C-alpha positions as CSV (number, residue, x, y, z in Angstrom):
1,M,23.2,-27.6,35.6
2,T,20.0,-25.8,34.7
3,A,19.8,-22.7,32.4
4,S,19.2,-20.4,35.4
5,R,22.1,-21.8,37.3
6,Q,24.3,-21.4,34.2
7,A,23.2,-17.8,33.9
8,R,24.0,-17.0,37.5
9,H,27.4,-18.7,37.1
10,V,28.2,-16.5,34.1
11,V,27.1,-13.3,35.8
12,T,29.2,-13.9,38.9
13,E,32.3,-14.8,36.8
14,E,35.1,-12.3,37.8
15,P,35.5,-9.8,34.9
16,L,38.7,-9.7,33.0
17,R,40.4,-6.3,33.8
18,P,43.9,-4.9,33.5
19,P,46.5,-4.7,34.8
20,L,47.9,-7.9,33.6
21,E,50.3,-8.4,36.6
22,Q,47.5,-8.1,39.2
23,A,45.3,-10.6,37.3
24,V,48.2,-13.1,37.1
25,L,48.9,-12.9,40.8
26,R,45.3,-13.1,41.7
27,W,44.8,-16.3,39.6
28,T,48.1,-18.1,40.4
29,L,49.6,-16.6,43.6
30,R,50.2,-19.9,45.4
31,R,51.9,-21.5,42.3
32,Q,53.9,-18.3,41.8
33,L,55.2,-18.5,45.4
34,K,56.2,-22.1,45.0
35,L,58.0,-21.3,41.7
36,V,59.9,-18.4,43.5
37,A,61.0,-20.8,46.2
38,I,62.3,-23.3,43.6
39,S,64.1,-20.6,41.6
40,S,65.9,-19.1,44.6
41,L,67.6,-22.5,45.1
42,V,69.5,-22.0,41.8
43,L,71.7,-19.2,43.2
44,P,73.9,-21.1,45.6
45,T,74.5,-23.9,43.1
46,T,75.4,-21.3,40.4
47,Y,78.0,-19.8,42.7
48,L,79.5,-23.3,43.3
49,V,79.7,-23.9,39.6
50,L,81.7,-20.7,39.2
51,E,83.9,-21.2,42.3
52,L,85.0,-24.8,41.9
53,P,86.9,-24.5,38.5
54,K,89.1,-21.8,40.1
55,H,90.2,-24.2,42.8
56,I,90.7,-27.0,40.3
57,I,93.1,-24.8,38.3
58,N,94.9,-23.0,41.1
59,H,95.3,-25.9,43.5
60,A,94.8,-29.4,41.9
61,L,96.5,-28.5,38.6
62,A,98.9,-25.8,39.7
63,A,102.6,-26.4,39.1
64,G,104.4,-27.6,42.2
65,G,101.3,-29.2,43.6
66,P,100.3,-26.8,46.5
67,Q,98.3,-28.6,49.1
68,M,94.8,-27.5,50.0
69,D,93.2,-28.1,53.4
70,L,89.7,-29.4,52.9
71,F,87.7,-30.2,56.1
72,E,91.1,-30.3,57.9
73,L,92.3,-33.1,55.6
74,K,95.6,-33.0,53.8
75,L,95.0,-34.2,50.2
76,D,97.5,-34.9,47.5
77,Q,96.9,-33.5,44.0
78,V,95.1,-36.5,42.5
79,S,92.8,-36.9,45.5
80,L,92.1,-33.2,45.5
81,L,91.4,-33.2,41.7
82,V,89.0,-36.1,42.0
83,L,87.2,-34.5,45.0
84,L,86.8,-31.1,43.4
85,C,85.7,-32.5,40.0
86,A,83.1,-34.7,41.8
87,G,81.9,-31.6,43.6
88,Y,81.7,-29.7,40.3
89,L,79.8,-32.5,38.7
90,G,77.4,-32.6,41.7
91,A,76.8,-28.8,41.5
92,I,76.1,-29.0,37.8
93,A,73.6,-31.9,38.3
94,L,71.9,-30.1,41.2
95,N,71.7,-26.9,39.3
96,G,70.1,-28.6,36.3
97,T,67.6,-30.5,38.4
98,I,66.4,-27.3,40.1
99,K,66.1,-25.6,36.8
100,Y,64.1,-28.6,35.4
101,H,61.6,-28.4,38.2
102,A,61.3,-24.6,37.8
103,N,60.6,-25.0,34.1
104,V,57.9,-27.6,34.9
105,A,56.2,-25.3,37.4
106,Q,56.5,-22.4,35.0
107,G,54.8,-24.4,32.3
108,R,51.9,-25.3,34.6
109,I,51.3,-21.6,35.5
110,S,51.3,-20.7,31.8
111,E,48.8,-23.3,30.9
112,R,46.6,-22.3,33.8
113,I,46.4,-18.7,32.6
114,V,45.8,-19.9,29.0
115,R,42.9,-22.1,30.2
116,R,41.5,-19.2,32.2
117,L,41.5,-16.8,29.3
118,R,40.0,-19.4,26.9
119,I,37.2,-20.2,29.3
120,A,36.5,-16.4,29.3
121,V,36.2,-16.6,25.5
122,V,33.8,-19.6,25.7
123,R,31.6,-17.8,28.3
124,T,31.6,-14.7,26.1
125,Q,30.1,-16.8,23.3
126,A,27.6,-18.3,25.7
127,R,26.4,-14.8,26.8
128,S,26.0,-13.5,23.3
129,Q,24.9,-15.8,20.6
130,A,25.3,-12.9,18.1
131,R,29.1,-13.2,18.7
132,A,29.3,-17.0,18.6
133,D,30.9,-16.9,15.2
134,D,32.9,-13.8,15.6
135,P,36.4,-14.4,14.1
136,A,38.0,-12.1,16.6
137,L,37.0,-14.5,19.4
138,T,38.5,-17.4,17.5
139,A,41.8,-15.5,17.0
140,V,41.9,-14.6,20.7
141,A,41.2,-18.1,21.9
142,I,43.7,-19.8,19.5
143,S,46.7,-17.4,19.2
144,E,46.6,-14.4,21.5
145,C,46.2,-16.3,24.8
146,E,49.4,-18.3,24.6
147,P,51.9,-15.5,24.7
148,I,50.1,-14.1,27.7
149,G,50.3,-17.5,29.4
150,Y,54.0,-17.7,28.6
151,F,54.7,-14.4,30.3
152,A,52.5,-15.3,33.3
153,G,54.7,-18.4,34.0
154,S,57.9,-16.3,33.9
155,M,56.6,-13.1,35.5
156,L,58.4,-13.8,38.9
157,S,60.7,-16.7,38.1
158,V,62.7,-15.0,35.3
159,P,63.6,-11.9,37.3
160,I,64.6,-14.0,40.3
161,L,66.4,-16.8,38.4
162,Q,68.1,-14.7,35.7
163,G,68.5,-11.6,37.8
164,G,69.9,-13.7,40.7
165,T,72.3,-15.5,38.4
166,L,73.5,-12.1,37.1
167,A,73.9,-10.8,40.6
168,A,75.7,-14.0,41.8
169,S,78.1,-13.9,38.8
170,L,78.9,-10.2,39.3
171,A,79.5,-10.8,43.1
172,F,81.8,-13.6,42.2
173,L,83.7,-11.3,39.8
174,L,84.0,-8.6,42.5
175,M,85.5,-11.2,44.8
176,Q,88.1,-12.0,42.2
177,D,89.0,-8.5,41.0
178,A,87.0,-5.3,40.9
179,V,88.4,-4.3,37.5
180,M,87.2,-7.6,36.0
181,A,83.8,-7.0,37.4
182,L,83.7,-3.5,35.8
183,A,84.9,-5.1,32.5
184,A,81.9,-7.5,32.6
185,V,79.4,-4.7,32.8
186,A,81.2,-2.2,30.6
187,M,78.8,-2.5,27.7
188,L,75.7,-2.8,29.9
189,P,74.9,1.0,29.9
190,V,75.1,1.0,26.1
191,Q,72.7,-1.9,25.9
192,L,70.3,-0.4,28.4
193,A,70.3,2.9,26.5
194,I,69.8,1.5,22.9
195,L,68.2,-1.9,23.1
196,P,64.9,-1.0,24.9
197,R,64.2,1.7,22.3
198,L,64.5,-0.8,19.5
199,Q,62.3,-3.2,21.5
200,L,59.6,-0.6,21.7
201,R,59.6,-0.3,17.9
202,I,59.3,-4.1,17.6
203,N,56.4,-4.2,20.0
204,A,54.5,-1.5,18.1
205,S,55.0,-3.5,14.9
206,V,53.8,-6.7,16.6
207,L,50.6,-4.9,17.7
208,K,50.1,-3.8,14.0
209,R,50.5,-7.4,13.0
210,V,47.9,-8.6,15.5
211,H,45.4,-6.1,14.1
212,A,46.2,-7.0,10.5
213,T,46.0,-10.7,11.1
214,R,42.6,-10.3,12.8
215,S,41.2,-8.2,10.0
216,F,42.4,-10.8,7.4
217,S,40.9,-13.6,9.4
218,A,37.6,-11.7,9.6
219,A,37.6,-11.1,5.8
220,L,38.2,-14.8,5.1
221,S,35.3,-15.8,7.4
222,R,32.9,-13.4,5.6
223,A,33.8,-14.3,2.1
224,S,31.5,-17.3,1.8
225,E,28.5,-15.1,2.6
226,L,29.0,-12.6,-0.2
227,P,27.5,-12.6,-3.7
228,A,29.7,-13.1,-6.7
229,P,30.1,-9.4,-7.7
230,S,31.0,-8.4,-4.2
231,L,33.3,-11.5,-3.9
232,A,35.6,-10.2,-6.7
233,M,36.1,-6.9,-4.9
234,T,36.6,-8.7,-1.7
235,N,39.3,-10.9,-3.2
236,R,41.2,-7.8,-4.3
237,A,40.9,-6.3,-0.9
238,R,42.2,-9.6,0.6
239,L,45.2,-9.5,-1.7
240,Q,46.0,-6.0,-0.4
241,Q,45.7,-7.3,3.1
242,I,48.1,-10.1,2.4
243,R,50.6,-7.6,1.0
244,A,50.2,-5.3,3.9
245,L,50.6,-8.2,6.4
246,E,53.7,-9.3,4.5
247,A,55.2,-5.8,4.8
248,I,54.6,-5.7,8.5
249,R,56.1,-9.2,9.0
250,L,59.2,-8.2,7.0
251,Q,59.5,-5.1,9.1
252,I,59.4,-7.1,12.3
253,N,62.0,-9.5,11.0
254,E,64.3,-6.6,10.1
255,Q,63.9,-5.0,13.5
256,K,64.5,-8.2,15.3
257,A,67.6,-8.9,13.2
258,R,68.9,-5.4,14.0
259,L,68.3,-5.9,17.7
260,K,69.9,-9.3,17.8
261,S,73.0,-8.2,15.9
262,L,73.5,-5.2,18.2
263,F,73.1,-7.3,21.3
264,N,75.5,-9.9,20.0
265,F,78.1,-7.3,19.0
266,T,78.0,-5.5,22.4
267,S,78.1,-8.8,24.2
268,N,81.1,-10.1,22.3
269,L,83.1,-7.0,23.2
270,T,83.2,-8.1,26.8
271,P,85.5,-11.1,26.3
272,F,87.8,-8.6,24.5
273,F,88.0,-6.6,27.7
274,F,88.6,-9.7,29.7
275,F,91.5,-10.9,27.6
276,T,93.0,-7.5,27.4
277,I,92.6,-6.3,31.0
278,G,92.7,-9.8,32.6
279,G,95.8,-10.8,30.6
280,Y,97.6,-7.7,31.7
281,L,96.8,-8.4,35.4
282,V,98.0,-12.0,35.0
283,I,101.3,-10.9,33.5
284,Q,101.7,-8.3,36.3
285,G,101.0,-11.0,38.9
286,H,97.9,-9.3,40.2
287,L,95.5,-12.0,39.0
288,S,95.9,-15.8,38.9
289,V,95.2,-17.8,35.7
290,G,92.5,-19.7,37.6
291,A,90.7,-16.5,38.5
292,L,90.8,-15.3,34.9
293,V,89.4,-18.6,33.7
294,A,86.7,-18.4,36.4
295,A,85.9,-14.8,35.3
296,L,85.4,-16.1,31.7
297,A,83.1,-18.8,33.1
298,A,81.2,-16.2,35.1
299,Y,80.6,-14.2,32.0
300,K,79.2,-17.3,30.3
301,E,76.5,-17.1,33.0
302,I,76.1,-13.3,32.7
303,N,75.5,-13.1,28.9
304,P,72.6,-15.6,28.8
305,S,71.1,-14.0,31.9
306,L,71.2,-10.6,30.2
307,R,69.6,-12.1,27.0
308,E,66.9,-13.8,29.1
309,L,66.1,-10.5,30.8
310,F,65.9,-8.6,27.6
311,E,63.6,-11.3,26.1
312,F,61.5,-11.1,29.3
313,A,61.1,-7.4,28.9
314,Q,60.0,-8.0,25.3
315,A,57.5,-10.7,26.4
316,W,56.2,-8.4,29.2
317,S,55.4,-5.5,26.9
318,D,53.9,-7.9,24.3
319,A,51.7,-9.7,26.8
320,R,50.4,-6.4,28.3
321,A,49.3,-5.3,24.8
322,R,47.7,-8.7,24.0
323,F,46.0,-8.7,27.4
324,D,44.4,-5.3,26.7
325,E,43.3,-6.6,23.3
326,V,41.8,-9.7,24.8
327,G,39.9,-7.6,27.3
328,R,38.5,-5.4,24.5
329,V,37.4,-8.4,22.4
330,I,35.8,-10.3,25.3
331,R,34.2,-7.3,27.0
332,P,33.9,-4.5,24.3
333,E,33.1,-1.0,25.5
334,G,29.3,-0.4,25.7
C-alpha cells in the first residue's frame, strides 16, 4: 500500500466518538444479536433446574410414595426418582453448555472491541509522529482498552442472562408462594438505595487512579531525558506521585470492601426470612417442604444474579469513563 493510499485510509477511518453504547452496537451488532439469542436459551433451563428438585422431594421421596403421572405413565417411586434425577442432570448439563457458548461469544466481542481501540491508537501514532512516543498512548493501548472490551462483551448478554435468571427465579417463587417471593426481594430496596451511591464513589476514585497512573508513567518516561540536577527534583516528585497513587489505591480497596460487606450482609438476611417465614408456613401446612427447598434453591440463583447486575453497573460506569478518556487521548481537543 502506497503512502497516499495509507493517508486516504487514515482520513476515512471512522472517528471515535461517544456514546460508548452506540459505538459498541455499531461495531459488533451482528455478534451482539447472536449472543442475545444464545443467552435467552438459558431461561427455560434455569426454570427446569428450579422446578425438578421440588418434584423429587414432594413425589419421589415423599412418605407414603404418592404416584405421579408422567406422560400418562404410572411410575413407582424408584422409577420416578431415576427419571426426575436424570431430567435434573440433563437440565444442569444443558444450562452449563449454553452458558459456555455465551461466554465464548462474549469473549470474542470483547477482543474485537479491544482490537478496534488499539488500532485507533496505532493510527493516531501514524498520523502524528510527534505523539509516537507519548506515554498516554501507551497507557491507553495497554491497560485502558481491556475494561472497555469487557463491558462491550457483556453489554446486552448480562442484562438478558442475569436479569432473565432473576425474573425466572422470582416467577418461580411467586408460583410457590407470594409471601416467599416478597421475602426474596425484601432487602432489594435497601440495596438499590445504598449500593449505587457507594459505587459512584468507587468510580470517582478509579478515575483519579487512572489519571495518577498516567501521570506517573509520563514522569518515568521523561526521566532519562533530564540532566542530573533536574533528575534529583524529579525523583522527589515521583516519590510524591507514588505515595499519592498508594493513597488512592488504599481508598479504592476500602470502598470496595465496604460495598462488598454491605452487599453480603443484606444478601444473607434473605435466608433468615426464608427460614422464619417459610418454616412457619410449613408448620401451618400452607407450604410443602419441597416448595421451601425449591425456594432456597431459587434464591441461590437470585443472589448471584443480583451480584452480577451490580458488577455490571460498576463495569458500565467505569467503561464509559475510560472510553471518554480514550477519546480525549486519541483525538485531543483542537
